[in-house]
N, C-alpha and C positions, 0 to 999 in steps of 0.2 A: 607096636607101642606107638602110640596116634601121636602127633604133634596139639599142646594146647590149642584151644581157635584165641586168639585176640582181634578182638570188635574195636576196627579204626577208629582211631580218638579226632574229633571234631577237631579241624583246623580253629584258629584261631581267622577272623576275618577284619579286615581296615576299613573304614569305610569314610571316605573323607579322606585327605588329605591328614597328614601327622598333626597331632601341633606342637607349635616351635619350640625351641628351646625361650629359656625362661630372658628377656633381657636385661639388664640395669639401665632403671630411670634419669632420665637424663642430667639431676644432680648430683649423679653418683655414678656417671659414665667418666674413663678417666680422660677425654678434652676438657672436660671440669674439672678435674684431678692437678691436670697440667698449668693448665689457664690460671686456676688458685696459687698454684705455685712462682709463674711468673711474677706474679706482684712484687713476691717477697725478693726473686731480684732486682726485676729494671724494674725503674722509680721510674722514669720516662715513660711505658707502659702502664702502671700503672695509675700514674696522674692524669693520663686520658678517662681510662677505665674512670674514675673517679670524677671526669669533666662530665662524661658523657653520663651517664646513667644518677648517679645524683645529684653535681652542682647542676644543671642544665635536666632539670624536675619535671621540665613545659614534653620534652621531646618525651617521644613510644618507642617506647624500647622497639630496635628491632625482631625479627623473628631467630629466634635460638635451635637451631639446628643440631638435634645433639649435645647438645650443656644448657646449665641453668646459669642465664647471667645474675642474677641472684644473691647467689653462692656466692662466685668471682666477687662482686660487688664487695660482700663483711669481706671476704678475705683482702682486698684493696685497701679498707679505711682500715682494716683494725694491724693491718702492713703496718702502711700511714704512721699511728699511734705511736706503735715499738718504733719505729725510725726517729722519725720528732724527742721521743724519749733516750732515742742515743746520743741523737744528734745534741741533747740539750747538755746532756750528762760532757761530750766532749767538746764545748763548747766553753761548761763549765771548768775543766780539765784548764783549759788555755787560760782561758780571764783569770784565772786565781793561779796559776803558775807564771802568771809575767804579770802578773802585783808580788807577788812572792819572793819572785828569784831578781827582784832586782830591774827586771825588762827584758830577763838576758833571753825569757823563751820570746820575744820580739821578733829577733834578728832569723825564724824558722818561719814568718809567717812568709815574706818574699818571696822562699821555694816552693813554698806552697799552692800562694800565689800563681808563678809560668806555669806550675803541671795544672794547676785549673786551664787555665789559659794555653796549654800544651793539648790539652782533651777536648776542650772549646776551637781550637782549629783542624782539631783531626773527624767529629761528627764526629758519628752518629752509626754510618757507613763502613757495611764490611770490606769494602775493599777500594778506602777513597782515594782520591785526583794524586798526581803526584800534585801539583801545589799545593796543596794538604797534607800531604802525609811529610814533607821534607819539610817545614818550618816545625812541626808538629815534634816529629823527630829530634830538629836542635833543641827545641822548649823545654821538653820531656828530657834531656840527659842534663839539661843547664840544672833545671830546675832539683834532680836527681845526685847530684856533686855540689850542687855550693851548700844543697842540705846536708850531703856525709860532709861536705868541710866543716859547716860551722855545728854538727855533732864535735866531731876529732876534738876542732875543740874548747867546747866543751868540759868531753870528756879530761882534758888536758888538764882545763882549768878545773877539775877536781880534784885532780891528781894530783899537780904542779905546788894546791895551796893558795895562789895567788890572791893577795887584798891590799887594803893599805898600806898594811902594815911587815906583812912577808917578806921569805929568809930574802927576796934583789934587793933591799936594799929601801929607805922609803925616797934614793935617790929620782928614784921613778916620778914620783910626782911632780920634780922641780928641775931634772935635766936636761938638757938643752940637745936636741935630735943631732944637732948640725954642730955643735961643740969638739972642740979638740978630743980624740978621747973614746968618743962616744961611735956608737956600733952602726946611728940612724936607726935599729929596725921597733917596730911598733913594739908594748905588749899581747901579751898575750889575753887581758883586761881589753886593749885599743882594742882588738882589730872581733871581738865580738862587739863589746857596747864600746868605742869610740869616746873616749876622755871618761871614763868610767870605770873602776874599782871592782873587780870580779872575785867575791869573797867564794869563797868552797862549799862553803855551808852550801852556798847560792846555787852551784855549778850542779851540785850532787841535787838538791830538790830537783833543777830544772828535768834534770834524769829519772828521778823518779816522778815527774808527771808526766813523759813522755812514756814511759812504763806503764802506768795508769792507763792512759789513752791507748795504747799498745793491748791493752790486757780490754776496756771494755769496746775494742776490734772486733779481736776475737770471742768475748760473751758476745756478742750482738750478731754470728756470725753460726755458733754454737746456737740461740735463738731458734735464728734460722735453721737448724738440720733437726734438732729437736720439734721444730713443727714438722718437718715430712715423714721423721722416724711416729709421732703421733697421729694427732685427725688431719695430718696428706696420706700417709701410710695407706696404702694400697686396704688393708686390710680394715681399718677403724672408718676411710671414708667414705661409702656408702650410709653410718650411721647419721648422716642430716641433723639429726638433735640434738646429737653428744656432739656434736662441733660447737663450741665456743667462741667463734667469728663473731655467730650467728644469733649468740645471745648479750652482748660486747656493747651493742649498737642505740642509739636514740633513739627518736619519736619520730627523725625525721626520712628515715634510714627504714621504721615500719614500717611508713607510707609509704616509703621507694617499693620495696620487696612487695606487698603485696599490689602495686602496678603491674612491678613487673611480671611478676608468673604471672595475673589475669594477663598482660602480652602476648608472651615473649610466644607464646607456643600456641597459641591461640588460629583457630582459620580466616580469621577475620586479620588484611592484612593492613595496618595506613602507614603509609608512603608516602614519602619526600618525592615531587615531584620528577625530582633530579636521579632521585634513588631509585624506581621502583623498588630492585631486588637484593635491597639491604641484605646482604646477611644469608644468603646465601650463595656466596664465593665471587667467582669469577666464568663469564660466563662463557658458553663453549661449545661453538657452534652450531649459533641459532640459523636458525635457515623458517623460514614462512612458503606452505605451497598452495596454493594455486587452481585447481580446477575443476572445467566444467562441466559441470551436471547433465550428458547426455541419457536421454530415455531409453529404454531396452526397447524395445516397439514385440519385445514375445513376450513381458512382462507389465504387471498392471503396475502404475508407477503409484506412492503411497506417499507422504507425506513424510518427510524429512525432518526432524528436527535434529538443535544442537545436541539435544539432551537424551534424543534415542544413539545420538552415535555416541556418545561417551559408553553411553547403559552395552554397546556394542563393547565397549576399549577396554570399561573397568575388569568385567572375568575373564577376560584372554589375557591380564596384565598381573593378577590374582594365582592364575597358574603358575605362575615364576617363584611362586613362594614356597613351590610344588616340588622335592625332590624324589631324582628318580626312582622304578619301582623296586629294584634290587638293591640301591646303594649302602640297606641299612636306617640305624637310628641314629650313627654321629655325622650324619653329613652335618657341614659346620657352614656351606654355601652363605654367602653374605644378604643372598637374594631370599634366603628363606625369611628375613626381619621386612622385608622390603614395607612400607608405608605407601600408604596411595590414602587419596582423602581431596576434598574438593574447599579451596581458598578462594575467597573474592578481594581481587586490591578495592583499599578507599583509599581517596587524598586524604590529607589530616590536614589542610587548609580547609577554613569554614567551622570549624571547630571551634567554639566559643570557653570549654574546661578540657584535660587530658581524660575527667571523667565522662565524657557526654559519650566518645568515644561509643557506634554498639556492638559492645561484644553480648550482650544477654545471647540466651540460644537464640530465642523467640525472635528478637534483632535482626540477627543473621539469618535468618534461616529465609528469612522476606529476603533481604539485603539477594543471597545463593540465588531463591526462583526467577525474580526479576533478570537480575545479571546471565544469566546463562543463555539464554535466549537472545538479550537487546544486543551483544557487541561493539558496547562503549567504548570511548576511546577514556574514560579517564574510569567507570564504573567495572572492570574486567572479572572475571571466572576462569578462572583455571583449576587442572582436575592435573593436581599433585605427587607426585610420583615419588620415595626416594628414598638412597640405599644409604644405610651410615656404615663405612667400613672401619677394618683398623681401629674398632676401641676407637666410632665415630670422630676417630681423626680426618679420612681421606670419605667427605660429605658429597652425593651426588644429590642432587635436583633437579627431578626434569617438570618444567610448564607445559603444562596442554591446554592449549586453546583451540572450538573450532568453532567453525561460524558458517553459518548459508544466507548466502544477499546475493539476488538477481543472479539467479541459477549456476548461484557456484558456491564452488563448497573453500574454503579459506581453512588453513591444517596449520597450526602457529607449533612452534614446536623450541623452547629454551630451557636447556638445559643448562645447569653452573652447578659446581666443583668446589669446595671447598680445603684448601689442598692446607696438608696435617702442622702440628702446633709446630712450633720453633724449634731450631735442635737445643738451645738450651733451656729452655723449659723441659725439656722433654730428660737432658739431661739431669733434671734435679735430684732424685735422687740419689744419681751419684755424685756429684757434689756435695751432697750432706753428706753420705756415708762416705768419703774423700775425708772429709775434716775430721769426722766419730772417730774415723780410725788411726787419725795420723797422729805417731807421737808430739812430744810437747815438744821439741828443736822444733819441727815439720811446723805447727800452730802457728809458735811466737815466729818465726822467721812471717812465716804469711801475714801475720796479722804487723809486724815489724816494717813488711816491708811498702804497708796503708796507711802510715801512723804520717807521712810523710803530709799527704792528701789530707787527710781528716778533718784539717779547720775549715777547707772548701768546702766539699763535701757539709761539713752540719753546716755554715749558714746562706745554704745554695736550699739544703734540704728544708730550714726556718723562711728561707724568704721563699722558694713555692707556698708552704704556709701562709704566710701572711698573706701573700698575693689570694690566695682562694678562701682565707676567709675573706677580705674586701670583697671580693666577687660574690663572694653567700651575702654580705650584706645588702651587698649595695645594689647588685647586680636585679634585682626585679622575679626571677628566674619562678617564682615560686605562682605567681600572676602572667607570665608569660603568656599571649595566647599556647594552643599547644602547638607542634610542628614534630616529623616526620626523622624518623631518626638519622644521623649526621652518619656516622660507621656503627660498624658492628667491630664488639670487643675477639668475638670469633675470627675475623675477616684479620682485624691488625695484630694479635697474637699468632697468626698463622703464618707460614713460609712460605717461600716460591717454587717452590723444588718439590718435586715428588720424584718417587725410585721408581726403575723400568715392571718392580711386582705393582706398585699404586698405580702407574701409567697402562698396563694391562688387565687391572682391573675396572677402571676407569672406561677404558675402550668398550670392554663387556657390559658392562651395569648397561652406560646407554648401546649398544647397538642391541643389545637384550630388548630392552623398554622402546624403543623406534620400534622396530619392529611386532613389536606385538600394541603401540598403535596402530605401526601402517597398515596390519593387516586389519584391524577393527575397523576400522576408515572405510578399510575394503567396502566387509563383511555387512556393514550397514547400507553401502552405497546398491550393494546385489540385493537386498532384503527389501530392499525400497522401490528400487524397478529402473536402476541408473547403469551405466550401459561402464564396465567396471576392466571386463578381460583378467588380465594381471596386474590390478590396478597399482600398487606398489611392492612391489616381491623383497623387492631388497634395496634399502637403508645401507648405507656404510660411509659411515665418516673418513673424508679424505683430507692428506694432510695442509691443504689448500686452503679447508675452515669451508667448501662449498658442500652441496648432499650429493650424491649420486644413483640415481635410478636406474635399478636394474633392468625394468621393460613396463612400458606404460601401450596401452590397448584398448582403440575404443574411447578415446576419451584424453585429453590438452591438458599440460599442464605448467606451470610456471616457478622458478625457483628464483629466491631475492628477492632483495630489498623494490627492483625497479622494475619485477620484472611482469611480464603479460599473458596473459589465455586466451586462445583460439581457434574458433571450430575445424576440422581438421577432415577428411572422410577419404579412406581406402589407402594404398598402398604401405608400404610398410614402413616402423618407426627409424627415426634417425640414427643414427650408430655414434656413439661418441670418437670425437673428436676431426668428423669429418663440417662441412664448412656450414651445413644449417644446422648442426648440436643445438637445443636449447640451451644450453651450458657457459657456450663458451670458449 
């Protein structure tokens, strides 16, 4: 019996690179979510976000790489309103409690002021210097012990039943502390309010007010925990339309939000002269390569333009998105999400209104067409390559600029790295979860420990709001001349540390991009009839921030800000470390 013949089935063929997996838009990225959580945790960060994006309406927003600054601003304004409401409740309780307790609560304000001074002396640094830590330590514990002493006296007064007609005898009002038979010890009422008597109900009322203040503090933290479990949860945060923070704002926010979302991801970058790369992070091994164009006698020379060089570089960079042929469908390498576009830098000086910035697509195309070949100083054209790693927390951006002038080719590469979001912002979910799932005793202890500093914190909150309102009314920001960004809220919410894995990723991304840029420039030179040999075979970042050129043949090169290039003929290339080494 013969076996049945089964014809070979056609195998599916894949043409071109596989489609990249879907990626979260900037408004739904993890970096955006963590920065939104940070405005609830850090009032100083929140105030700087509001000052930069809301108060200074004339400032153009910094490029928002991998996040949405408008959504961060919406939550910052919402967090400030909530904090003001709770601060008003706490100040009201202190005022009413001080009046109805016969001034008993006023004695607690001194320790609260001491604690506020201690916090100011220490500063906000993670590791303050010794001359700040030592006095802050003593002031902090003096305030705590004094507050505890007043609390013990108040409890004693409440349980002892001390007043003008108490069981201690009416002679308390007229006894002579220096007379015979007198102990000379002051009464409990004199310890609390010298020269006044404390009624038991007043002491009980003071204790009740302190308990209500602790309840307000606990409810404020509970409100933050609810926000983290609801609109800022990983499940609901991608739904920007349902975010209540963006639905509770006024006309000014609506106007500012439209401007931010028009500017923050546009290829046109309006910059301040002192901060051209604001928003891109810290510069990372920026370098300039100057090469003399030496014609190849065996080839016909073709015109070499900046655009021709860039068009050779772009397809090589695009190939970084393609995974290995046999890697399978589960490739998660971040290079698959590599973004590449052309951007034009324009100075913000000279604009009369923020709305006059040429963000219209047609206006941008005109600027790009002129800027790519002109090699100007203020208007600059860059090829921008961006890789957003670690859920957009680690953003590597490489700006590439090519310019040919006087038979020289200048290649500028300016890598920038945005470091991860601050650690306390990343721990916001843990903080909220711990508070929600703590027992009643734990939450009560947490709130009671913050009662001593509550009046100072509430007054500072109101003071900041008053100053902000006064600046908003009198500063004239709405009609001011446009200005470039002063800071980036993403950079402001970043930490300076990276893990070893993240350092390895930064090196890998930069090495891949720089290698492809070097090969693209070499191919453009070769096709245009110029001698290259092995123009740049390998470019690696070294520890001192320099650039090592693996081998150059038939051309000259110079690296560095003050470097120069000259033609040489014949002879081997100088070895690294020799007296004639161009790197020094």
